ZAMI-524916 format. One record per residue (C-alpha): residue in one letter; residue number from 1; y, x, z. Coordinates in nm, 3 decimals. Layout:
{"A", NUM, {Y, X, Z}}
...
// end
This chain:
{"X", 1, {-0.477, -2.275, 1.845}}
{"X", 2, {-0.691, -1.949, 1.784}}
{"X", 3, {-0.672, -2.040, 1.424}}
{"X", 4, {-0.286, -2.012, 1.424}}
{"X", 5, {-0.323, -1.665, 1.574}}
{"X", 6, {-0.522, -1.532, 1.306}}
{"X", 7, {-0.237, -1.339, 1.106}}
{"X", 8, {-0.129, -1.164, 1.368}}
{"X", 9, {-0.452, -0.985, 1.475}}
{"X", 10, {-0.374, -0.709, 1.292}}
{"X", 11, {-0.070, -0.663, 1.416}}
{"X", 12, {-0.196, -0.628, 1.762}}
{"X", 13, {-0.440, -0.374, 1.656}}
{"X", 14, {-0.116, -0.172, 1.487}}
{"X", 15, {0.006, -0.174, 1.833}}
{"X", 16, {-0.323, -0.101, 2.011}}
{"X", 17, {-0.329, 0.218, 1.772}}
{"X", 18, {-0.021, 0.335, 1.856}}
{"X", 19, {-0.075, 0.340, 2.228}}
{"X", 20, {-0.380, 0.503, 2.169}}
{"X", 21, {-0.237, 0.793, 1.985}}
{"X", 22, {0.063, 0.822, 2.247}}
{"X", 23, {-0.216, 0.841, 2.471}}
{"X", 24, {-0.366, 1.059, 2.339}}
{"X", 25, {-0.094, 1.275, 2.332}}
{"X", 26, {-0.007, 1.270, 2.694}}
{"X", 27, {-0.344, 1.411, 2.758}}
{"X", 28, {-0.282, 1.716, 2.606}}
{"X", 29, {-0.010, 1.851, 2.908}}
{"X", 30, {-0.195, 1.805, 3.283}}
{"X", 31, {0.150, 1.680, 3.441}}
{"X", 32, {0.119, 1.337, 3.162}}
{"X", 33, {-0.263, 1.324, 3.157}}
{"X", 34, {-0.301, 1.068, 3.394}}
{"X", 35, {-0.011, 0.854, 3.218}}
{"X", 36, {-0.198, 0.920, 2.901}}
{"X", 37, {-0.491, 0.772, 3.014}}
{"X", 38, {-0.325, 0.438, 3.180}}
{"X", 39, {-0.119, 0.428, 2.813}}
{"X", 40, {-0.467, 0.451, 2.644}}
{"X", 41, {-0.621, 0.180, 2.864}}
{"X", 42, {-0.336, -0.066, 2.815}}
{"X", 43, {-0.414, -0.045, 2.383}}
{"X", 44, {-0.795, -0.115, 2.427}}
{"X", 45, {-0.687, -0.400, 2.672}}
{"X", 46, {-0.463, -0.522, 2.377}}
{"X", 47, {-0.758, -0.463, 2.125}}
{"X", 48, {-1.016, -0.639, 2.317}}
{"X", 49, {-0.797, -0.933, 2.340}}
{"X", 50, {-0.709, -0.945, 1.998}}
{"X", 51, {-1.097, -0.930, 1.888}}
{"X", 52, {-1.169, -1.205, 2.128}}
{"X", 53, {-0.897, -1.394, 1.951}}
{"X", 54, {-1.072, -1.365, 1.627}}
{"X", 55, {-1.237, -1.686, 1.505}}
{"X", 56, {-1.654, -1.730, 1.539}}
{"X", 57, {-1.646, -1.510, 1.875}}
{"X", 58, {-1.872, -1.629, 2.119}}
{"X", 59, {-1.646, -1.620, 2.449}}
{"X", 60, {-1.923, -1.626, 2.727}}
{"X", 61, {-2.085, -1.344, 2.590}}
{"X", 62, {-1.821, -1.124, 2.546}}
{"X", 63, {-1.689, -1.189, 2.871}}
{"X", 64, {-2.060, -1.138, 3.071}}
{"X", 65, {-2.047, -0.762, 2.885}}
{"X", 66, {-1.656, -0.716, 3.017}}
{"X", 67, {-1.729, -0.840, 3.352}}
{"X", 68, {-2.122, -0.607, 3.383}}
{"X", 69, {-2.011, -0.328, 3.177}}
{"X", 70, {-1.648, -0.300, 3.399}}
{"X", 71, {-1.902, -0.348, 3.715}}
{"X", 72, {-2.117, -0.071, 3.628}}
{"X", 73, {-1.807, 0.193, 3.492}}
{"X", 74, {-1.636, 0.092, 3.833}}
{"X", 75, {-1.919, 0.206, 4.089}}
{"X", 76, {-2.037, 0.501, 3.890}}
{"X", 77, {-1.691, 0.653, 3.880}}
{"X", 78, {-1.636, 0.575, 4.243}}
{"X", 79, {-1.965, 0.714, 4.351}}
{"X", 80, {-1.989, 1.024, 4.110}}
{"X", 81, {-1.926, 1.384, 4.253}}
{"X", 82, {-1.704, 1.578, 4.086}}
{"X", 83, {-1.966, 1.834, 4.055}}
{"X", 84, {-2.150, 1.529, 3.879}}
{"X", 85, {-1.855, 1.488, 3.616}}
{"X", 86, {-2.001, 1.684, 3.311}}
{"X", 87, {-2.320, 1.489, 3.343}}
{"X", 88, {-2.141, 1.147, 3.362}}
{"X", 89, {-1.942, 1.240, 3.053}}
{"X", 90, {-2.246, 1.305, 2.867}}
{"X", 91, {-2.395, 1.025, 2.943}}
{"X", 92, {-2.080, 0.814, 2.847}}
{"X", 93, {-2.085, 0.980, 2.509}}
{"X", 94, {-2.468, 0.884, 2.451}}
{"X", 95, {-2.365, 0.524, 2.542}}
{"X", 96, {-2.085, 0.550, 2.259}}
{"X", 97, {-2.324, 0.638, 2.039}}
{"X", 98, {-2.621, 0.365, 2.111}}
{"X", 99, {-2.380, 0.062, 2.119}}
{"X", 100, {-2.275, 0.193, 1.724}}
{"X", 101, {-2.623, 0.233, 1.674}}
{"X", 102, {-2.697, -0.124, 1.809}}
{"X", 103, {-2.419, -0.243, 1.629}}
{"X", 104, {-2.583, -0.102, 1.307}}
{"X", 105, {-2.906, -0.260, 1.372}}
{"X", 106, {-2.754, -0.589, 1.492}}
{"X", 107, {-2.585, -0.641, 1.099}}
{"X", 108, {-2.861, -0.492, 0.917}}
{"X", 109, {-3.045, -0.766, 1.095}}
{"X", 110, {-2.797, -1.044, 1.008}}
{"X", 111, {-2.766, -0.944, 0.636}}
{"X", 112, {-3.146, -0.995, 0.599}}
{"X", 113, {-3.124, -1.297, 0.761}}
{"X", 114, {-2.861, -1.418, 0.592}}
{"X", 115, {-2.890, -1.295, 0.220}}
{"X", 116, {-2.601, -1.062, 0.079}}
{"X", 117, {-2.374, -1.367, -0.006}}
{"X", 118, {-2.364, -1.551, 0.316}}
{"X", 119, {-2.327, -1.210, 0.485}}
{"X", 120, {-2.007, -1.063, 0.295}}
{"X", 121, {-1.854, -1.447, 0.369}}
{"X", 122, {-1.875, -1.329, 0.759}}
{"X", 123, {-1.682, -1.036, 0.676}}
{"X", 124, {-1.371, -1.211, 0.604}}
{"X", 125, {-1.071, -1.191, 0.347}}
{"X", 126, {-1.016, -0.823, 0.168}}
{"X", 127, {-1.379, -0.725, 0.259}}
{"X", 128, {-1.546, -0.533, -0.042}}
{"X", 129, {-1.788, -0.729, -0.212}}
{"X", 130, {-2.042, -0.350, -0.221}}
{"X", 131, {-2.350, -0.414, -0.090}}
{"X", 132, {-2.398, -0.013, -0.142}}
{"X", 133, {-2.071, 0.057, 0.069}}
{"X", 134, {-2.194, -0.140, 0.351}}
{"X", 135, {-2.529, 0.009, 0.352}}
{"X", 136, {-2.361, 0.356, 0.354}}
{"X", 137, {-2.181, 0.241, 0.638}}
{"X", 138, {-2.498, 0.103, 0.869}}
{"X", 139, {-2.746, 0.407, 0.771}}
{"X", 140, {-2.446, 0.668, 0.863}}
{"X", 141, {-2.396, 0.490, 1.186}}
{"X", 142, {-2.731, 0.416, 1.244}}
{"X", 143, {-2.805, 0.818, 1.226}}
{"X", 144, {-2.521, 0.943, 1.379}}
{"X", 145, {-2.518, 0.728, 1.685}}
{"X", 146, {-2.937, 0.765, 1.738}}
{"X", 147, {-2.820, 1.154, 1.735}}
{"X", 148, {-2.577, 1.135, 1.954}}
{"X", 149, {-2.723, 0.919, 2.205}}
{"X", 150, {-3.088, 1.118, 2.255}}
{"X", 151, {-2.869, 1.423, 2.244}}
{"X", 152, {-2.675, 1.318, 2.518}}
{"X", 153, {-2.936, 1.245, 2.712}}
{"X", 154, {-3.056, 1.585, 2.687}}
{"X", 155, {-2.746, 1.764, 2.745}}
{"X", 156, {-2.724, 1.519, 3.089}}
{"X", 157, {-3.060, 1.645, 3.172}}
{"X", 158, {-3.003, 1.974, 3.108}}
{"X", 159, {-2.658, 1.939, 3.320}}
{"X", 160, {-2.795, 1.769, 3.625}}
{"X", 161, {-3.085, 2.022, 3.623}}
{"X", 162, {-3.372, 1.758, 3.580}}
{"X", 163, {-3.488, 1.983, 3.286}}
{"X", 164, {-3.456, 2.349, 3.230}}
{"X", 165, {-3.123, 2.455, 3.167}}
{"X", 166, {-3.245, 2.784, 2.923}}
{"X", 167, {-3.312, 2.692, 2.590}}
{"X", 168, {-3.628, 2.516, 2.474}}
{"X", 169, {-3.739, 2.696, 2.176}}
{"X", 170, {-4.081, 2.725, 1.962}}
{"X", 171, {-4.190, 2.878, 1.625}}
{"X", 172, {-4.057, 2.652, 1.338}}
{"X", 173, {-3.815, 2.500, 1.495}}
{"X", 174, {-3.560, 2.542, 1.236}}
{"X", 175, {-3.832, 2.412, 0.996}}
{"X", 176, {-3.909, 2.130, 1.179}}
{"X", 177, {-3.517, 2.040, 1.197}}
{"X", 178, {-3.483, 2.064, 0.851}}
{"X", 179, {-3.784, 1.840, 0.748}}
{"X", 180, {-3.670, 1.576, 0.982}}
{"X", 181, {-3.318, 1.600, 0.803}}
{"X", 182, {-3.484, 1.580, 0.467}}
{"X", 183, {-3.666, 1.264, 0.585}}
{"X", 184, {-3.357, 1.145, 0.720}}
{"X", 185, {-3.177, 1.167, 0.390}}
{"X", 186, {-3.498, 1.005, 0.192}}
{"X", 187, {-3.506, 0.721, 0.408}}
{"X", 188, {-3.110, 0.663, 0.377}}
{"X", 189, {-3.178, 0.671, -0.001}}
{"X", 190, {-3.473, 0.418, -0.002}}
{"X", 191, {-3.220, 0.200, 0.221}}
{"X", 192, {-2.911, 0.224, 0.030}}
{"X", 193, {-3.144, 0.161, -0.335}}
{"X", 194, {-3.218, -0.211, -0.221}}
{"X", 195, {-3.171, -0.306, 0.149}}
{"X", 196, {-3.276, -0.666, 0.103}}
{"X", 197, {-3.615, -0.531, -0.003}}
{"X", 198, {-3.922, -0.542, 0.250}}
{"X", 199, {-3.966, -0.148, 0.235}}
{"X", 200, {-3.605, -0.099, 0.375}}
{"X", 201, {-3.637, -0.279, 0.641}}
{"X", 202, {-3.913, -0.011, 0.750}}
{"X", 203, {-3.708, 0.253, 0.619}}
{"X", 204, {-3.397, 0.147, 0.866}}
{"X", 205, {-3.609, 0.169, 1.150}}
{"X", 206, {-3.830, 0.477, 1.077}}
{"X", 207, {-3.445, 0.609, 1.064}}
{"X", 208, {-3.337, 0.475, 1.337}}
{"X", 209, {-3.662, 0.649, 1.494}}
{"X", 210, {-3.631, 1.010, 1.348}}
{"X", 211, {-3.261, 0.993, 1.405}}
{"X", 212, {-3.304, 1.015, 1.811}}
{"X", 213, {-3.611, 1.242, 1.758}}
{"X", 214, {-3.319, 1.470, 1.594}}
{"X", 215, {-3.087, 1.431, 1.888}}
{"X", 216, {-3.365, 1.578, 2.109}}
{"X", 217, {-3.469, 1.835, 1.861}}
{"X", 218, {-3.129, 1.948, 1.819}}
{"X", 219, {-2.986, 2.002, 2.152}}
{"X", 220, {-3.297, 2.117, 2.341}}
{"X", 221, {-3.271, 2.459, 2.215}}
{"X", 222, {-2.892, 2.508, 2.347}}
{"X", 223, {-2.829, 2.673, 2.641}}
{"X", 224, {-2.707, 2.568, 2.941}}
{"X", 225, {-2.378, 2.796, 2.892}}
{"X", 226, {-2.326, 2.625, 2.584}}
{"X", 227, {-2.302, 2.290, 2.725}}
{"X", 228, {-1.912, 2.267, 2.749}}
{"X", 229, {-1.908, 2.333, 2.365}}
{"X", 230, {-2.231, 2.050, 2.330}}
{"X", 231, {-2.020, 1.812, 2.564}}
{"X", 232, {-1.732, 1.818, 2.323}}
{"X", 233, {-1.923, 1.784, 2.009}}
{"X", 234, {-2.092, 1.525, 2.150}}
{"X", 235, {-1.776, 1.328, 2.173}}
{"X", 236, {-1.686, 1.363, 1.872}}
{"X", 237, {-2.071, 1.246, 1.725}}
{"X", 238, {-1.988, 0.952, 1.921}}
{"X", 239, {-1.635, 0.885, 1.798}}
{"X", 240, {-1.765, 0.910, 1.445}}
{"X", 241, {-2.030, 0.712, 1.484}}
{"X", 242, {-1.767, 0.441, 1.640}}
{"X", 243, {-1.528, 0.461, 1.344}}
{"X", 244, {-1.817, 0.403, 1.088}}
{"X", 245, {-1.939, 0.086, 1.283}}
{"X", 246, {-1.566, -0.027, 1.234}}
{"X", 247, {-1.652, 0.016, 0.838}}
{"X", 248, {-1.918, -0.201, 0.898}}
{"X", 249, {-1.758, -0.464, 1.057}}
{"X", 250, {-1.382, -0.404, 0.881}}
{"X", 251, {-1.273, -0.362, 1.227}}
{"X", 252, {-0.921, -0.154, 1.209}}
{"X", 253, {-0.874, -0.060, 1.598}}
{"X", 254, {-1.259, 0.045, 1.576}}
{"X", 255, {-1.200, 0.263, 1.293}}
{"X", 256, {-0.819, 0.432, 1.415}}
{"X", 257, {-0.981, 0.482, 1.782}}
{"X", 258, {-1.357, 0.593, 1.672}}
{"X", 259, {-1.108, 0.888, 1.395}}
{"X", 260, {-0.925, 1.009, 1.713}}
{"X", 261, {-1.178, 1.072, 1.909}}
{"X", 262, {-1.379, 1.204, 1.625}}
{"X", 263, {-1.170, 1.441, 1.563}}
{"X", 264, {-0.977, 1.538, 1.869}}
{"X", 265, {-1.378, 1.664, 1.962}}
{"X", 266, {-1.406, 1.843, 1.650}}
{"X", 267, {-1.077, 2.012, 1.714}}
{"X", 268, {-1.146, 2.065, 2.084}}
{"X", 269, {-1.526, 2.172, 2.018}}
{"X", 270, {-1.300, 2.446, 1.788}}
{"X", 271, {-1.090, 2.580, 2.073}}
{"X", 272, {-1.441, 2.611, 2.298}}
{"X", 273, {-1.578, 2.816, 2.031}}
{"X", 274, {-1.239, 3.022, 1.966}}
{"X", 275, {-1.278, 3.093, 2.358}}
{"X", 276, {-1.625, 3.225, 2.326}}
{"X", 277, {-1.527, 3.427, 1.976}}
{"X", 278, {-1.850, 3.242, 1.863}}
{"X", 279, {-1.897, 2.996, 1.543}}
{"X", 280, {-2.024, 2.655, 1.567}}
{"X", 281, {-2.335, 2.768, 1.414}}
{"X", 282, {-2.426, 3.038, 1.687}}
{"X", 283, {-2.353, 2.783, 1.927}}
{"X", 284, {-2.633, 2.550, 1.778}}
{"X", 285, {-2.879, 2.794, 1.647}}
{"X", 286, {-2.847, 3.136, 1.860}}
{"X", 287, {-3.084, 3.006, 2.135}}
{"X", 288, {-2.799, 3.143, 2.376}}
{"X", 289, {-2.924, 3.217, 2.707}}
{"X", 290, {-3.271, 3.308, 2.628}}
{"X", 291, {-3.502, 3.544, 2.779}}
{"X", 292, {-3.463, 3.843, 2.560}}
{"X", 293, {-3.056, 3.828, 2.603}}
{"X", 294, {-3.085, 3.828, 3.008}}
{"X", 295, {-3.291, 4.136, 2.981}}
{"X", 296, {-3.064, 4.317, 2.745}}
{"X", 297, {-2.765, 4.239, 2.992}}
{"X", 298, {-2.917, 4.333, 3.311}}
{"X", 299, {-3.044, 4.672, 3.167}}
{"X", 300, {-2.695, 4.803, 3.163}}
{"X", 301, {-2.630, 4.691, 3.550}}
{"X", 302, {-2.603, 4.951, 3.816}}
{"X", 303, {-2.412, 4.980, 4.156}}
{"X", 304, {-2.397, 4.877, 4.493}}
{"X", 305, {-2.203, 4.584, 4.594}}
{"X", 306, {-1.960, 4.591, 4.876}}
{"X", 307, {-1.988, 4.273, 5.087}}
{"X", 308, {-1.649, 4.213, 5.302}}
{"X", 309, {-1.570, 3.990, 5.584}}
{"X", 310, {-1.295, 3.688, 5.576}}
{"X", 311, {-1.090, 3.892, 5.804}}
{"X", 312, {-1.058, 4.199, 5.599}}
{"X", 313, {-1.025, 3.949, 5.304}}
{"X", 314, {-0.766, 3.790, 5.445}}
{"X", 315, {-0.578, 4.115, 5.513}}
{"X", 316, {-0.577, 4.198, 5.161}}
{"X", 317, {-0.440, 3.849, 5.081}}
{"X", 318, {-0.185, 3.848, 5.346}}
{"X", 319, {-0.046, 4.229, 5.185}}
{"X", 320, {-0.065, 4.094, 4.848}}
{"X", 321, {0.279, 4.021, 4.645}}
{"X", 322, {0.070, 3.846, 4.376}}
{"X", 323, {-0.231, 3.671, 4.363}}
{"X", 324, {-0.425, 3.519, 4.062}}
{"X", 325, {-0.698, 3.289, 4.147}}
{"X", 326, {-0.986, 3.187, 3.919}}
{"X", 327, {-1.202, 2.885, 3.939}}
{"X", 328, {-1.562, 2.809, 3.814}}
{"X", 329, {-1.862, 2.592, 3.859}}
{"X", 330, {-1.908, 2.724, 4.240}}
{"X", 331, {-1.593, 2.594, 4.352}}
{"X", 332, {-1.662, 2.219, 4.239}}
{"X", 333, {-1.988, 2.304, 4.407}}
{"X", 334, {-1.842, 2.354, 4.735}}
{"X", 335, {-1.599, 2.071, 4.663}}
{"X", 336, {-1.326, 2.355, 4.765}}
{"X", 337, {-1.021, 2.241, 4.547}}
{"X", 338, {-0.850, 2.084, 4.822}}
{"X", 339, {-0.883, 2.419, 5.105}}
{"X", 340, {-0.781, 2.643, 4.766}}
{"X", 341, {-0.480, 2.406, 4.708}}
{"X", 342, {-0.410, 2.496, 5.110}}
{"X", 343, {-0.471, 2.856, 5.068}}
{"X", 344, {-0.225, 2.883, 4.781}}
{"X", 345, {0.058, 2.689, 4.966}}
{"X", 346, {0.007, 2.932, 5.264}}
{"X", 347, {0.047, 3.256, 5.051}}
{"X", 348, {0.323, 3.115, 4.842}}
{"X", 349, {0.471, 3.053, 5.169}}
{"X", 350, {0.411, 3.381, 5.282}}
{"X", 351, {0.627, 3.536, 4.970}}
{"X", 352, {0.377, 3.560, 4.733}}
{"X", 353, {0.329, 3.478, 4.394}}
{"X", 354, {0.008, 3.285, 4.351}}
{"X", 355, {-0.138, 3.161, 3.995}}
{"X", 356, {-0.463, 2.997, 3.899}}
{"X", 357, {-0.612, 3.131, 3.569}}
{"X", 358, {-0.804, 2.921, 3.414}}
{"X", 359, {-1.054, 2.969, 3.116}}
{"X", 360, {-1.165, 2.709, 2.846}}
{"X", 361, {-1.528, 2.719, 2.887}}
{"X", 362, {-1.503, 2.771, 3.322}}
{"X", 363, {-1.735, 2.457, 3.446}}
{"X", 364, {-1.982, 2.241, 3.264}}
{"X", 365, {-1.752, 2.084, 3.041}}
{"X", 366, {-1.400, 2.077, 2.890}}
{"X", 367, {-1.102, 2.092, 3.100}}
{"X", 368, {-1.361, 2.080, 3.445}}
{"X", 369, {-1.151, 2.300, 3.601}}
{"X", 370, {-0.820, 2.132, 3.519}}
{"X", 371, {-0.945, 1.801, 3.654}}
{"X", 372, {-1.056, 1.956, 3.964}}
{"X", 373, {-0.704, 2.128, 4.064}}
{"X", 374, {-0.508, 1.812, 3.917}}
{"X", 375, {-0.677, 1.610, 4.205}}
{"X", 376, {-0.638, 1.867, 4.479}}
{"X", 377, {-0.265, 1.811, 4.377}}
{"X", 378, {-0.212, 2.199, 4.216}}
{"X", 379, {0.128, 2.235, 4.097}}
{"X", 380, {0.123, 2.195, 3.699}}
{"X", 381, {0.304, 2.531, 3.650}}
{"X", 382, {0.046, 2.715, 3.838}}
{"X", 383, {-0.175, 2.699, 3.588}}
{"X", 384, {-0.201, 2.966, 3.331}}
{"X", 385, {-0.432, 3.064, 3.055}}
{"X", 386, {-0.622, 3.376, 3.020}}
{"X", 387, {-0.392, 3.518, 2.770}}
{"X", 388, {-0.094, 3.412, 3.014}}
{"X", 389, {-0.235, 3.656, 3.250}}
{"X", 390, {-0.443, 3.948, 3.115}}
{"X", 391, {-0.112, 4.119, 2.979}}
{"X", 392, {-0.008, 4.194, 3.384}}
{"X", 393, {-0.356, 4.198, 3.508}}
{"X", 394, {-0.314, 4.574, 3.584}}
{"X", 395, {0.007, 4.470, 3.843}}
{"X", 396, {-0.173, 4.165, 4.022}}
{"X", 397, {-0.292, 4.293, 4.323}}
{"X", 398, {-0.570, 4.060, 4.422}}
{"X", 399, {-0.765, 3.840, 4.187}}
{"X", 400, {-0.981, 3.599, 4.404}}
{"X", 401, {-1.277, 3.489, 4.170}}
{"X", 402, {-1.420, 3.138, 4.329}}
{"X", 403, {-1.784, 3.069, 4.203}}
{"X", 404, {-1.695, 3.175, 3.800}}
{"X", 405, {-1.879, 3.460, 3.713}}
{"X", 406, {-1.931, 3.441, 3.309}}
{"X", 407, {-1.583, 3.426, 3.231}}
{"X", 408, {-1.477, 3.694, 3.453}}
{"X", 409, {-1.785, 3.923, 3.319}}
{"X", 410, {-1.633, 4.227, 3.206}}
{"X", 411, {-1.995, 4.280, 2.973}}
{"X", 412, {-1.789, 4.094, 2.709}}
{"X", 413, {-1.576, 4.410, 2.671}}
{"X", 414, {-1.826, 4.678, 2.702}}
{"X", 415, {-2.163, 4.628, 2.706}}
{"X", 416, {-2.203, 4.598, 2.299}}
{"X", 417, {-2.584, 4.442, 2.415}}
{"X", 418, {-2.453, 4.182, 2.630}}
{"X", 419, {-2.525, 3.823, 2.434}}
{"X", 420, {-2.151, 3.709, 2.561}}
{"X", 421, {-1.997, 4.061, 2.379}}
{"X", 422, {-1.668, 4.016, 2.236}}
{"X", 423, {-1.604, 3.669, 2.422}}
{"X", 424, {-1.238, 3.633, 2.590}}
{"X", 425, {-1.311, 3.647, 2.922}}
{"X", 426, {-1.038, 3.647, 3.226}}
{"X", 427, {-0.954, 4.051, 3.287}}
{"X", 428, {-0.982, 4.026, 3.664}}
{"X", 429, {-1.181, 4.354, 3.715}}
{"X", 430, {-0.837, 4.519, 3.605}}
{"X", 431, {-0.684, 4.401, 3.913}}
{"X", 432, {-0.581, 4.629, 4.216}}
{"X", 433, {-0.834, 4.427, 4.378}}
{"X", 434, {-1.128, 4.160, 4.360}}
{"X", 435, {-1.248, 3.934, 4.560}}
{"X", 436, {-1.564, 3.756, 4.425}}
{"X", 437, {-1.646, 3.444, 4.649}}
{"X", 438, {-2.027, 3.389, 4.591}}
{"X", 439, {-2.321, 3.233, 4.745}}
{"X", 440, {-2.516, 3.513, 4.636}}
{"X", 441, {-2.581, 3.813, 4.373}}
{"X", 442, {-2.782, 3.523, 4.164}}
{"X", 443, {-2.628, 3.566, 3.794}}
{"X", 444, {-2.428, 3.245, 3.655}}
{"X", 445, {-2.508, 2.961, 3.413}}
{"X", 446, {-2.574, 3.213, 3.096}}
{"X", 447, {-2.826, 3.377, 3.315}}
{"X", 448, {-2.655, 3.726, 3.252}}
{"X", 449, {-2.594, 3.974, 3.521}}
{"X", 450, {-2.223, 4.059, 3.567}}
{"X", 451, {-2.109, 4.433, 3.654}}
{"X", 452, {-1.815, 4.269, 3.818}}
{"X", 453, {-1.974, 4.269, 4.153}}
{"X", 454, {-2.011, 4.670, 4.139}}
{"X", 455, {-1.705, 4.778, 4.015}}
{"X", 456, {-1.516, 5.025, 4.252}}
{"X", 457, {-1.221, 4.784, 4.303}}
{"X", 458, {-1.464, 4.456, 4.352}}
{"X", 459, {-1.567, 4.299, 4.731}}
{"X", 460, {-1.779, 4.030, 4.767}}
{"X", 461, {-1.754, 3.753, 5.022}}
{"X", 462, {-2.053, 3.587, 5.039}}
{"X", 463, {-2.055, 3.236, 5.143}}
{"X", 464, {-2.059, 2.864, 5.106}}
{"X", 465, {-1.657, 2.838, 4.907}}
{"X", 466, {-1.526, 2.613, 5.088}}
{"X", 467, {-1.638, 2.763, 5.405}}
{"X", 468, {-1.500, 3.133, 5.302}}
{"X", 469, {-1.191, 2.999, 5.203}}
{"X", 470, {-1.137, 2.741, 5.488}}
{"X", 471, {-1.225, 3.059, 5.711}}
{"X", 472, {-0.923, 3.211, 5.510}}
{"X", 473, {-0.672, 2.926, 5.592}}
{"X", 474, {-0.751, 2.933, 5.920}}
{"X", 475, {-0.690, 3.335, 5.925}}
{"X", 476, {-0.323, 3.253, 5.788}}
{"X", 477, {-0.280, 2.965, 6.017}}
{"X", 478, {-0.337, 3.219, 6.328}}
{"X", 479, {-0.044, 3.484, 6.232}}
// end
């Protein structure tokens, strides 16, 4: 029965690939993102079913893996807090890289055990009879998968604040990384020359270990403020590793899916770098957020903050005809998105034009604020990007900053010594009045002081963001 289905496997893979592309396209718009997830999941289900129908597959272990993975994923997704979503994404990227590396290891072990001639027969019809091609695919998958796994774990630890978020640097760090790369290239050459030789086995093991070390040494010097870029880059790595694994086992849908993830991750990484006006090399090697950078930024900050009560903030908002709300990680920590949406509805009912300005690097992962506001059912048409609101910021009555810091820091325009100088920001300081909701005067995740807090038109509403917004909501309801 199964043998008769074999000629149609690739057709199922084509259907799955088309659904992946359609799903990815839908993810490009907030209003269709959920539907895009559903379409992509249907495509993955079809791909899994098609793979299970391949001759020689062990259904028992596939079913066990699906049940175990689905249970772990469902529990994790249900229990994870929105503030911990960046860490979860980092872990998922890492597990994707680990899975690819294990595929490379398993296939190499099979090759060594069976010999090339017998292993080649397991690859199926149409497979290139080229040990070199397969060896390159295996070694590339092992390297990228290893770097993705260990690098993602470091990103997870930094985001979860289980290790310092600031850059961890030491003397000769770049030289060490260069030597690691040389060792990986040398090991790859040794392996590819004769994968059947005993030394090739040792080289493969060494390459897996060294690639794990490279993942750690590559991410520890990157500061916490750059984690959104790192997350998107590691996501791209996981896709590249999956595509490379597809070349090992000659699985078309794995190649397509991995390529889509890899390409979209690279594009997103470029967008994130552009949003910070920095190159990827600068993000990876500059050690942004180090102590020297903080001191330079802090030296130019002078003035006195002007606290405001919730009652006085209400009076400003009640009289406003236009309000721009800028969410940040502080909103996520306080789980204030639902209260913010309610406040926005009350402002709109009061005849106010309300928009939510979202910076591409707000939060700790790409799209963090979009996810939070979508969860709270904020109307998509009210979401805006910095280039949409900056030209009219001077006409805005109130700019309300909720837990954001670095993305509204005017030092990016005014202080050439600041590490974020030149970074495009949301120019809230140009609004008629700025209300900043923060717990304290502490600097943001980048560790940089913000002169916005001392501007003449800025008022500081101290306290938990959810409690402060709820107090504003209560004031509106008492009108």
